[in-house]
Structures are given as C-alpha cells and as structure tokens.
C-alpha positions in Angstrom: 25.7 -9.3 -72.6 26.9 -5.7 -73.1 29.2 -4.8 -76.0 31.5 -2.6 -74.7 32.4 -1.4 -78.3 29.5 0.9 -78.1 29.1 3.7 -75.1 26.2 6.1 -74.8 25.3 9.2 -73.1 24.4 6.8 -69.8 28.0 6.2 -69.3 28.0 9.2 -66.8 25.1 8.0 -64.7 25.2 6.9 -61.1 22.1 4.7 -61.3 23.1 0.9 -62.0 20.3 0.4 -63.9 21.3 3.1 -66.3 24.7 1.9 -66.2 23.5 -1.5 -67.1 22.6 -0.1 -70.5 25.4 2.4 -71.0 27.3 0.1 -73.8 23.9 -0.7 -75.6 23.9 0.0 -79.0 20.8 2.2 -78.5 22.1 5.8 -78.3 20.5 6.1 -75.0 20.2 9.4 -73.0 19.1 10.2 -69.4 16.1 12.2 -68.7 17.2 15.8 -68.2 16.7 19.4 -69.8 19.6 19.0 -72.5 17.8 15.7 -73.7 14.4 17.2 -73.8 15.9 20.4 -75.3 17.6 18.1 -77.9 14.5 16.6 -79.1 12.6 19.6 -79.6 15.7 21.3 -81.5 15.7 18.2 -83.9 11.9 17.8 -83.8 12.4 13.9 -83.1 9.9 11.9 -81.4 11.1 10.8 -77.7 11.3 7.0 -77.0 11.1 6.7 -73.1 11.8 3.4 -71.6 11.6 3.1 -68.0 12.8 0.1 -65.7 14.4 -0.9 -62.5 17.5 -2.9 -62.1 15.8 -5.7 -60.0 13.1 -6.1 -62.8 13.3 -9.5 -64.7 11.4 -8.5 -67.7 13.4 -5.5 -67.9 16.6 -7.5 -68.4 14.6 -9.8 -70.9 13.7 -7.1 -73.2 17.0 -5.4 -72.9 18.8 -8.5 -74.1 16.3 -9.3 -76.8 15.9 -5.6 -78.2 18.4 -2.9 -76.7 21.7 -5.3 -77.3 20.4 -6.1 -81.0 22.1 -4.1 -83.7 19.4 -3.6 -86.0 16.7 -2.8 -83.5 18.9 -0.3 -82.2 19.5 1.2 -85.6 15.7 1.7 -86.2 15.3 3.5 -82.9 18.4 5.5 -82.9 17.4 6.9 -86.7 14.0 7.9 -85.7 14.1 8.4 -81.9 15.6 10.6 -79.1 15.6 7.5 -76.8 15.6 8.1 -73.1 16.2 5.5 -70.2 14.9 6.3 -66.9 15.4 4.6 -63.6 11.8 4.4 -62.2 13.1 4.5 -58.6 15.4 7.3 -59.3 12.5 9.2 -61.0 9.4 8.5 -59.8 8.1 11.5 -61.0 8.6 10.6 -64.6 7.6 7.1 -64.1 4.1 8.2 -62.6 3.3 10.5 -65.2 4.0 8.1 -68.1 2.4 5.3 -66.4 -0.5 7.3 -65.8 -0.5 8.2 -69.6 -0.4 4.2 -70.2 -3.2 3.7 -68.1 -5.5 6.3 -69.7 -4.8 4.8 -73.1 -6.3 1.7 -71.7 -3.1 -0.1 -71.2 -2.0 -1.7 -68.1 1.1 -0.3 -65.9 4.1 -2.3 -65.6 8.0 -2.5 -66.0 9.6 -2.3 -68.5 7.2 0.8 -69.6 7.9 2.0 -72.9 6.2 5.4 -74.1 6.5 7.3 -77.1 6.2 11.1 -76.9 5.8 14.0 -79.5 9.3 16.1 -79.4 7.7 18.6 -76.7 7.2 15.3 -74.3 3.5 15.0 -74.5 2.8 11.1 -74.9 0.6 9.6 -77.4 1.6 5.7 -77.3 3.0 3.2 -74.7 2.9 -0.2 -73.7 5.2 -2.6 -71.7 7.4 -5.8 -72.7 7.4 -6.3 -76.2 9.5 -9.2 -78.1 11.9 -8.0 -80.5 10.1 -8.3 -84.0 6.8 -6.9 -82.6 9.0 -4.0 -80.8 10.6 -3.1 -84.6 7.3 -3.2 -86.2 5.7 -0.9 -83.8 8.6 1.4 -84.0 8.3 1.9 -87.7 4.6 2.1 -87.7 4.7 5.0 -85.1 7.5 6.7 -87.1 5.6 6.4 -90.4 2.3 7.7 -88.8 4.3 10.9 -87.3 5.5 11.4 -91.0 2.1 11.1 -92.5 -0.7 12.3 -90.0 1.5 14.5 -87.4 -1.8 16.5 -86.5 -3.6 13.3 -85.6 -1.0 12.5 -83.2 -0.9 15.8 -81.7 -4.4 16.2 -81.0 -4.3 12.7 -79.3 -1.3 13.9 -77.4 -2.9 17.1 -76.4 -6.2 15.1 -75.0 -4.1 12.6 -73.2 -2.1 15.4 -71.2 -5.1 17.0 -70.3 -6.4 13.4 -69.0 -3.0 13.3 -66.8 -3.8 16.9 -65.4 -7.0 16.1 -64.6 -6.4 12.5 -63.2 -4.8 13.8 -59.9 -7.6 16.5 -59.1 -8.4 16.4 -55.3 -12.2 16.0 -54.7 -14.0 18.5 -52.4 -13.3 18.3 -48.8 -16.3 16.6 -46.5 -18.1 19.7 -45.2 -20.0 17.8 -42.3 -18.3 16.3 -39.5 -17.6 13.0 -40.3 -19.2 9.7 -38.4 -16.0 7.9 -37.6 -18.0 4.6 -36.7 -20.0 4.6 -39.7 -16.8 5.5 -42.0 -14.8 2.5 -40.6 -17.8 0.1 -40.6 -18.4 0.7 -44.2 -14.7 0.6 -45.2 -14.2 -2.7 -43.2 -17.3 -4.2 -44.7 -16.2 -3.6 -48.4 -12.6 -4.5 -47.7 -13.2 -7.8 -45.7 -15.0 -9.2 -48.5 -11.7 -9.6 -50.5 -9.5 -11.1 -47.4 -8.3 -14.5 -47.8 -9.3 -15.7 -44.3 -7.4 -19.2 -45.0 -4.1 -18.0 -46.5 -4.0 -14.0 -45.5 -3.6 -11.2 -47.7 -5.9 -10.6 -50.4 -7.9 -13.5 -52.5 -6.2 -14.6 -55.7 -2.7 -14.1 -57.0 -0.1 -12.7 -57.1 0.1 -12.0 -53.4 1.6 -8.7 -52.2 2.4 -8.2 -48.6 1.1 -4.6 -48.4 2.3 -3.7 -45.2 0.6 -0.1 -45.0 -2.9 -2.0 -45.0 -2.0 -4.4 -42.3 -0.5 -1.5 -40.3 -4.0 0.1 -40.5 -5.6 -3.1 -39.4 -3.2 -3.6 -36.2 -3.9 0.0 -35.5 -7.6 -0.4 -35.8 -7.4 -3.6 -33.8 -5.7 -1.8 -30.9 -8.9 0.5 -30.5 -11.5 -2.3 -31.5 -9.9 -5.4 -30.3 -12.3 -7.8 -32.6 -11.5 -11.3 -33.2 -11.8 -11.1 -37.2 -8.9 -8.8 -37.2 -6.4 -10.5 -35.2 -7.6 -13.7 -36.8 -6.8 -12.0 -40.4 -3.8 -10.3 -39.1 -1.9 -13.3 -37.5 -3.0 -15.6 -40.5 -1.3 -13.2 -43.0 1.6 -12.7 -41.0 2.5 -16.1 -40.1 1.5 -17.3 -43.5 4.2 -14.7 -45.0 6.7 -15.7 -42.4 6.6 -19.3 -43.1 6.3 -19.0 -46.9 8.7 -19.1 -49.8 8.4 -15.3 -49.9 10.6 -15.2 -46.9 14.0 -16.0 -47.0 13.9 -19.2 -44.7 17.7 -19.3 -44.6 19.0 -16.1 -44.9 16.2 -13.8 -43.7 14.3 -11.0 -45.5 11.2 -10.8 -48.0 11.0 -11.0 -51.6 8.6 -8.5 -53.4 5.8 -10.7 -53.6 4.2 -14.2 -54.2 3.4 -15.2 -57.7 0.7 -17.8 -56.3 -2.0 -17.5 -53.5 0.0 -19.6 -51.1 2.8 -17.3 -50.4 5.0 -20.1 -51.7 6.7 -19.1 -54.9 8.0 -15.5 -54.6 9.3 -12.9 -57.5 12.7 -13.4 -55.7 14.0 -9.7 -56.0 14.5 -8.2 -52.5 13.5 -4.4 -52.0 14.5 -2.2 -49.2 11.4 -0.4 -49.1 9.6 -3.7 -48.5 11.7 -5.3 -46.0 11.9 -1.8 -44.3 8.3 -1.7 -43.9 7.8 -5.4 -43.2 10.4 -5.1 -40.2 8.1 -2.2 -38.9 5.1 -4.3 -39.3 6.5 -7.6 -37.3 7.8 -5.2 -34.6 4.6 -3.7 -34.0 2.7 -7.0 -34.2 5.6 -8.8 -31.8 4.6 -5.9 -29.5 0.8 -6.2 -29.8 0.3 -10.3 -29.9 3.5 -11.1 -28.3 4.2 -14.0 -30.6 8.0 -14.9 -30.3 7.7 -15.8 -34.2 7.3 -12.1 -35.2 10.4 -11.1 -33.1 12.6 -13.9 -34.9 11.2 -12.3 -38.2 12.6 -8.7 -37.3 15.8 -10.0 -35.9 16.8 -12.2 -39.2 15.4 -9.2 -41.7 17.4 -6.6 -40.2 20.5 -9.0 -40.2 19.9 -9.6 -43.7 19.4 -5.7 -44.2 22.6 -5.2 -42.5 24.6 -7.8 -44.2 23.4 -7.5 -47.6 22.3 -4.1 -48.3 24.1 -1.6 -46.0 27.1 0.7 -47.0 30.1 1.4 -44.4 28.6 5.1 -44.2 25.4 3.9 -42.8 23.6 4.1 -46.3 21.4 1.4 -47.2 21.2 0.3 -50.8 18.2 -0.2 -53.0 17.4 -4.0 -54.2 18.8 -7.3 -54.8 18.1 -8.7 -58.2 15.6 -11.7 -58.6 18.0 -13.3 -61.0 21.7 -14.7 -60.9 23.6 -16.5 -64.0 20.7 -15.8 -66.0 18.3 -17.7 -63.9 15.4 -16.3 -61.5 15.7 -17.3 -57.9 18.9 -19.5 -58.6 20.5 -18.4 -55.5 17.7 -19.1 -53.3 16.4 -22.3 -54.2 17.9 -26.1 -53.9 18.4 -29.5 -54.8 17.2 -32.3 -52.5 20.8 -34.0 -52.6 22.6 -30.8 -52.3 20.3 -30.6 -49.0 21.0 -34.0 -47.8 24.9 -33.3 -48.0 24.7 -30.1 -46.1 22.6 -31.4 -43.3 23.7 -34.9 -43.1 21.8 -37.3 -40.8 19.3 -34.8 -39.7 18.2 -34.7 -43.2 14.9 -36.2 -42.5 13.9 -33.8 -39.9 15.3 -31.0 -41.7 13.0 -32.1 -44.7 9.8 -32.1 -42.7 10.5 -28.9 -41.3 11.4 -27.0 -44.4 9.1 -29.3 -46.7 11.7 -30.8 -48.8 8.8 -32.5 -50.4 5.7 -32.0 -52.9 4.8 -29.1 -50.9 8.1 -27.2 -51.6 9.0 -28.5 -55.0 8.7 -25.8 -57.6 10.3 -26.2 -60.9 13.1 -28.5 -62.4 13.8 -30.3 -59.1 14.4 -27.3 -57.3 12.9 -26.7 -53.8 11.7 -23.7 -52.0 12.3 -24.0 -48.4 8.9 -23.1 -46.6 7.3 -24.0 -43.1 3.7 -24.9 -42.6 3.5 -25.2 -38.8 4.8 -23.3 -35.8 8.0 -24.2 -34.0 5.9 -25.4 -31.0 3.7 -27.8 -33.4 6.8 -29.2 -34.9 8.0 -29.8 -31.3 5.0 -31.5 -30.5 4.9 -33.6 -33.5 8.4 -35.1 -32.8 8.1 -35.3 -29.2 11.2 -33.0 -29.0 11.9 -30.0 -26.5 11.1 -26.9 -27.9 14.8 -25.6 -27.3 16.2 -28.3 -28.8 14.2 -27.7 -32.4 15.3 -24.0 -32.3 18.9 -25.1 -31.7 18.7 -27.4 -34.6 17.0 -24.7 -37.0 19.3 -22.1 -36.1 22.3 -24.4 -36.9 20.7 -25.4 -40.2 20.3 -22.0 -41.1 24.0 -21.0 -40.5 25.1 -24.2 -42.5 22.5 -23.0 -45.5 24.1 -19.6 -45.5 27.6 -20.8 -45.4 26.8 -23.1 -48.5 25.4 -20.1 -50.4 28.2 -18.1 -49.8 30.0 -20.3 -52.8 27.1 -19.4 -55.3 27.1 -16.5 -57.6 25.2 -13.6 -56.0 22.2 -11.7 -57.7 22.9 -8.4 -58.7 23.0 -5.5 -56.3 21.4 -1.8 -56.8 23.9 -0.2 -54.8 22.2 3.4 -55.3 20.6 4.8 -52.2 17.2 6.2 -52.6 16.3 8.9 -49.5 12.7 7.9 -49.0 13.5 4.1 -48.4 16.4 5.1 -46.3 14.0 6.8 -44.3 11.7 3.9 -44.1 14.5 1.8 -42.8 15.7 4.2 -40.1 12.1 4.3 -38.9 11.7 0.9 -38.8 15.1 0.3 -37.0 13.5 2.6 -34.4 10.6 0.8 -34.0 12.2 -2.3 -33.8 14.4 -1.1 -30.9 11.0 0.1 -29.2 9.8 -3.6 -29.4 12.7 -5.6 -29.1 15.2 -3.6 -27.0 18.0 -4.6 -28.9 20.7 -1.9 -28.9 22.1 -2.6 -32.0 19.0 -1.8 -33.8 19.1 1.7 -32.1 22.6 2.2 -33.4 21.8 1.5 -36.8 19.1 3.9 -37.0 21.1 6.6 -35.6 23.8 5.6 -38.2 21.4 5.8 -41.1 20.0 8.8 -39.8 23.1 10.8 -39.7 24.1 9.3 -43.0 20.7 11.2 -44.2 21.6 14.4 -42.4 25.2 14.3 -43.7 24.9 13.4 -47.0 21.2 14.0 -48.4 20.2 17.3 -46.9 21.8 20.5 -49.3 23.2 23.7 -47.9 20.1 25.3 -48.9 18.1 22.7 -46.7 16.4 20.8 -49.3 16.6 17.0 -49.9 18.2 14.9 -52.5 16.7 12.1 -54.1 19.7 9.5 -54.5 23.2 9.1 -53.3 25.9 6.7 -55.1 29.6 6.7 -54.8 29.8 9.8 -52.4 27.8 12.0 -54.9 24.2 12.9 -54.2 21.8 13.6 -57.3 18.2 14.2 -58.4 16.0 16.9 -56.4 14.2 15.4 -53.8 10.4 14.7 -54.2 7.6 14.9 -51.3 8.0 11.0 -50.7 11.2 11.9 -49.5 10.4 15.0 -47.2 7.5 13.2 -45.7 9.5 10.1 -45.0 12.7 11.6 -43.8 10.5 13.8 -41.3 8.8 10.9 -40.0 12.1 9.0 -39.4 13.7 12.1 -38.0 10.5 12.1 -35.3 11.2 8.5 -34.7 15.0 9.1 -33.9 14.0 11.6 -31.3 11.5 9.3 -29.6 14.2 7.1 -28.9 16.9 9.5 -27.9 15.4 12.7 -27.0 18.0 14.4 -29.1 16.4 17.7 -30.4 18.4 18.2 -33.3 16.2 15.6 -35.1 13.3 17.8 -34.5 15.1 20.9 -35.5 15.7 19.2 -38.8 12.2 18.0 -38.9 11.0 21.6 -38.3 13.4 22.8 -41.1 12.4 20.3 -43.9 8.6 20.8 -43.0 9.0 24.4 -43.8 10.9 23.9 -46.9 8.0 21.5 -47.9 5.3 23.8 -47.4 7.1 26.5 -49.7 8.0 24.4 -52.4 5.4 21.5 -52.7 2.2 22.6 -50.7 -0.9 23.7 -52.8 -3.3 26.0 -50.8 -6.2 25.4 -53.2 -6.2 22.0 -52.5 -4.6 21.7 -49.3 -2.3 18.6 -50.3 1.4 18.6 -51.4 2.4 18.3 -55.0 4.5 15.5 -55.7 7.5 17.5 -57.6 8.3 20.8 -56.7 5.9 23.5 -57.8 8.5 25.3 -60.1 9.5 22.1 -62.0 9.3 22.4 -66.0 10.6 19.1 -66.9 6.9 17.2 -67.3 3.6 18.7 -68.6 1.7 17.9 -65.3 2.6 17.8 -61.5 0.3 15.2 -59.3 -0.9 14.9 -55.9 0.2 11.6 -54.4 -2.6 10.8 -52.3 -3.2 6.9 -52.8 -1.3 4.1 -50.9 1.0 1.8 -53.1 3.1 -0.9 -51.5 4.9 2.7 -50.2 2.3 4.6 -48.3 1.3 8.0 -50.2 3.4 11.0 -49.9 0.4 13.3 -48.5 -0.7 10.5 -46.0 3.0 10.2 -44.7 3.0 13.9 -44.6 -0.4 14.3 -42.6 1.1 11.9 -40.0 4.6 13.9 -39.7 2.7 17.2 -39.0 0.4 15.7 -36.6 3.2 14.7 -34.7 5.4 17.5 -35.3 2.4 19.7 -34.1 2.2 17.5 -30.8 6.1 17.9 -29.9 6.3 21.6 -30.9 3.0 22.9 -30.2 2.7 24.4 -33.9 -1.0 24.4 -34.4 -0.7 25.2 -38.2 0.9 21.8 -38.7 -1.9 19.8 -37.1 -4.6 22.1 -38.8 -2.6 21.1 -42.2 -2.9 17.5 -41.0 -6.5 17.7 -40.3 -7.3 19.4 -43.5 -5.5 16.8 -45.9 -7.8 14.3 -43.8 -10.9 15.6 -44.5 -10.3 15.5 -48.5 -9.5 11.9 -48.4 -12.3 10.2 -45.8 -14.8 9.6 -48.5 -11.8 7.7 -50.6 -11.0 5.8 -47.6 -14.4 4.8 -46.9 -15.0 3.6 -50.6 -11.5 2.3 -51.2 -9.7 1.6 -47.8 -7.3 -0.8 -49.5 -5.9 2.1 -51.4 -6.1 4.8 -48.5 -5.2 2.9 -45.4 -2.4 5.2 -44.2 -5.0 8.0 -44.4 -7.0 5.5 -42.2 -4.5 5.3 -39.8 -4.1 9.0 -39.5 -7.9 9.3 -38.7 -7.7 6.9 -35.9 -4.6 9.2 -34.8 -6.5 12.3 -35.1 -9.9 11.4 -34.1 -9.5 8.6 -31.7 -7.6 9.4 -28.3 -3.8 10.2 -28.7 -1.6 10.8 -26.2 2.1 12.9 -25.7 4.4 11.2 -23.2 7.4 13.1 -21.7 9.7 10.7 -19.7 12.2 12.7 -17.7 14.9 11.7 -15.1 18.5 10.9 -14.5 18.1 8.0 -16.6 14.9 8.0 -18.6 16.1 5.1 -20.8 14.8 2.1 -18.9 11.2 3.3 -18.2 11.2 4.6 -21.4 11.9 1.2 -23.1 9.4 -0.4 -20.9 6.7 2.0 -21.9 7.9 1.9 -25.6 7.9 -1.8 -25.8 4.2 -2.3 -25.5 2.4 -1.4 -28.9 0.8 2.1 -28.4 0.2 3.7 -32.3 -1.4 6.7 -30.7 1.4 7.9 -28.7 4.0 10.5 -29.5 7.3 10.1 -27.1 9.3 12.5 -25.8 12.1 11.6 -23.7 14.2 14.2 -21.4 17.5 14.3 -19.4 18.3 16.9 -17.0 21.9 17.5 -18.5 19.6 19.1 -21.8 16.7 20.7 -20.6 14.0 20.2 -23.3 13.0 23.4 -25.6 10.1 22.0 -27.2 6.6 23.0 -26.3 5.9 19.3 -25.2 8.7 19.6 -22.7 8.4 23.1 -21.4 8.4 23.6 -17.6 8.7 20.1 -17.3 11.0 19.2 -14.3 13.6 16.5 -14.6 15.5 15.4 -11.7 16.9 12.3 -10.6 13.6 10.4 -10.0 11.8 9.1 -12.9 9.0 11.4 -13.6 6.5 10.7 -16.5 4.0 13.2 -17.8 1.3 11.9 -19.6 -0.8 14.5 -21.9 -3.5 14.7 -24.4 -3.4 17.6 -26.9 -1.4 19.6 -24.5 -3.4 19.1 -21.5 -1.7 16.9 -19.2 -2.5 14.7 -16.2 -0.5 15.2 -12.9 3.1 13.7 -13.0 3.4 10.0 -12.1 6.7 8.5 -11.1 6.4 4.6 -12.0 6.0 3.0 -15.4 2.7 1.2 -13.7 1.1 4.3 -13.2 1.8 5.7 -16.4 0.5 2.6 -18.1 -2.7 2.8 -16.3 -3.2 6.7 -17.4 -2.8 5.3 -21.0 -5.2 2.5 -21.1 
C-alpha cells in the first residue's frame, strides 16, 4: 500500500507504473538528463530499477522493499534512485538488460542495476527479498568507497562489451541459395517444435506470433503437411487453452506450463494485436471458423477493455486483482453452477470444470479440449445449438464478472503497440470483411496521425491524458509506417502513404547507419546512454530493423522509390546467416526473404466501386501481394497507380516489380494471374 505522506520526483510522470511508486519512501527520480546530471554532480552511485505495470514480481518487490522505511533510508542515503517503465523507455531497458546478461545473469523484471555516477553499469539482478536487498546495497556502497578503481575498471569493460554486443556481422557476399537456407533453418527449428501440444517444447510456452507468421507464409509457398499440422495444432491449442480468456476473449502473455493451461494472467496489447493478425491470416488460409471466432472475440476484448474514446489503445491489464494473480479470471465450481443453472453438466464438459481445468485452491481455469463440431457429435446435438448455448454461457460469465474487482489498467498509449493493433485490424478486415474492424483501424490511425506525430514530423513514444512524451524509437517508426501502408491497402487514401514517406525520410536521417546498413534503435544524436544498438533479433515483437525492411519493401512497390527497395535488400543480406542458424530469433527476416526472393505482386484495383472486388481478393491469404485501391474521383499519384485507367468497370492490374500483365475485369481472372 502506498503511503501518501511521501511524495517523490515521479509524481509528475504520465506512466502508470511510475505513478505507482510516486508515494514510496524511496526518493525515486525519472530517467532524464536532469537526474543523470545530479548523479554526476553529487558523485553518487545510481540505482536503476526497471519494471512495468503488469509485472507481478515488480509489485512484490515494491511492497517488500520500496515501501519499507528502513530499506528506503539505505537507498536514499547511498544512491540516486531511478525508476524506469520499460515500455516507455525500451532503450534504457535494453541497455541494462544487456549489461546484466553480460555479467552472467538472467534478464527479467524487475531489473535492478547499479551504475557509476557517469551511468556505466557494474552490478545487476532481478527480484530480491528485503533482507538480501539491503545487504547487497550496503556491500555495493562499501565497495564503491573502498575500491572505486576496481569498480570503474569493471564498468568500463562492461560498457565496451555492450557497445560490441550489437555489432552487425558482414553481409553475405555470394548470392544466397534460398532453398538451402530454408531447409537448414527448418531442420534446426523443427527439432524444437512440440508436435503434440504446439509451440516450443517444454515450459513456459509463449505464443510467439512472429514465428508462426513466418511458418504460415512459408506454407503458402511450400504447402507441406508438417507446417500445416504444426500450425493448426499450435493455433487450436492456444485458442482452446487457459492462455485464452474463454469467457471474455483475448490472450494472456504466456502459459507457465506446457499445456497452455495456466497463464500468467496479464493481457498485453502487443500480444493481442499480433495474435489477431495471425488468426486472421490463419482463417483466410485454412478457412477454419474457429480462427475467425477468436479474431472477433479478441477484437471485442481490445475494443471494450483497452480503447480510449479518442481512438488510442491502452497498454495492458494487470495479472493481479485484490492482491491475487488471476483472481478476476478463475471460477469456483459452486459459483459456476449458480450462474449456468441446469445446463451446468453440459457446460462443465465443454469448459472442463473437472480435474483437467482444476488449478489451485479449488479454482478452475476454463479451457476446451475439442472443437465445437466434436463436442456436438459427442452429445448428439446440432452444431447450431452448441454455438447458441456457448454464446449464451459466455455472456452470462462476462455479466457475472462485471461485479468483480478488475485488474489494474495501464492506461498509457505506446506508439508501436498501437500501430501493431492498427495493422492487425486492417488485416482482420481483409480476412473477415467486418466493416467495424475497418472503422476501428482508421480511428486508431487518425489518432496516431493527430496525436503522436510532432510538427517536425518525428514520432513520440507515449501518450497519456492528452499529452505525448518521450522521443520515438526505431520500433515506433517501423511499425507506424507498416500500419499506415495497411490503411492505404484497405482504403486507397494516399494520405497514409504520404505520411509513411515522411516518416521513412525522417528515420533515414535520424537512425540509419551507412556503415552497417541498419537502423539504430535510438536516434543517432542521443547522449543519455553510453551505447546505442541495432535491434535485429525478434522477440515477442518483431525486431525494429526487420519491420523496417518489410515497410521499405512495400513502400518501394507503391512509390517506385528503388532506394527503399535497395535498402531493404541490403538489410536482409546481413541477416541471412543469422536466420539460417537461429530461425526462431530471426523469423521476420525470413518473411522478408520470402517477400523479396519469392514471387511477389502489386495489384491495382480500379473502378467506380472497387471495394467489393478488393474485398473478394483480399479475403484470401496472399502474403506476397501489395494492394493499391484506385477510385475515379481521386486519381492515383503513386507510381503504382500512374496511367491506370479507372472508369465504372472494375479493372484489375496485376504487376510484378513494376511489370504488369494486361488488365482484367473480374476477380476470377485476377486470381488466376496471382495463383
């Protein structure tokens, strides 16, 4: 519990995570130039503590250590104490987590690092109980007083290691053998697949949508049974497991077991955005109704729980409520019997209110083990009746849950995560044709355009309570450009491409490194950290450089700017060996490789009302197509749409790298050219 008799320097922050610590007895400072200058001037060690609002162990350590008066006294006396929201400042988080890993530790949150007064780290770790934490801090301060030279030498070596850790390997000089690269990558990767339960073998299990997107893209070009089996097993197990909120929709961050049963209950915008896109693509590719239902429910969750009236999306829902992890989402058997009534035996079989779904302390996590069709067959019921009952059950559960104390909401808006959501809504609209998804995508796109792009054309990282703050990172630029291209593909409105061009030009000036051919994560002129880095390896979110490669390739296809295409190709060349050796860490580069080196198309759809034809074409999964809708009332000015006649008759131009087939006038003819 925060004690409001204390107020520290975090009180003016917009980050909900920082505000949670604004009344700690610890004299927390935000990470900024003023704080860094203060540490140098006072010649005090800096204690940098990094976390995020939905982090369970961050809350535990805050309660045990940072709300304790004696612990706070030690921290305040010997250190300049800095709190960092890792979602707001991923640059600071990356720098210090790299430092801890180079020290031989494991990264995780809360992340606690001690630095010299000049900001060079020399010690770090994650969660510590109170007594151990106090003992460590006293020892560190004593060492600083008695052997500062030794600490300084160690810190210098560590900083050099951080600077070298993101060096880019030389680009491949010979033309790559695409088949060899893919075959070697899949041979390595498939040995890790859990063919029975989906995902990677062992636990915990993370969804990793970027990896599954690559495999879906690969299956599009090489429809091998091993790919479709693994993809469908993974997608079905996730959608039916406890990691998915069976009542209210939306995915939790990961499963603590190998069965996708028990989630770590926090719900993140970036996970749900990417999984909505993945299930949209899987629905379009495999045609399974179950995937379409996941898309609809997950979008409804995001709209209902994470959307601001302005069109902005919030960041996350906490795992905890009333001090207990998952309390909002789990159920007692008696409680469910009262809610469902006489249908309870059927309900219990459907959602496994039995030993399969039992978690701890008599709580059940709702999950499914069979499809609706299999359940209908088992109970000799029409499938329509099953779906009707399930829909009614879910409504009853959600209504009952409204009376519970809700998990904490992190209501800051993060630019890149919003852009991921915009893009996913555009992809969901393509696959399912629901105009609501199109409206939501445009509403969020307009918000980004209006509130997160400055008058100078650069991006902000965060927004809260009408105020944008923190300079944007490469991840923000790459994802916003990709999202705006997605909005153009479903509307034909060239303003989205104009803004994408402006952002790409700014990114090249502020982030691009000619020596490596990649983009720095932070602007090149930053001075807050001793090292910049190149974000090239995918995590749960694709790497900033891989996303930028995709965006530049598509931008080149639409605008004819070959410089963008050459940049994307050169970026990819340097990553081919990494993809071959570690495909699970460079999958988005693999997708870019397929885009560049496999057959890709640009398709212009023109006519008085091109929407219906465009929708028919886009509802099929075609990851190798860039779409350009064209209306007669607004003749296109992009390279791809120049000299394309647009009259009342539907006219479709299918092109490959600027060379176009003769125009056709039906969806069926266009599909034949694309197949």
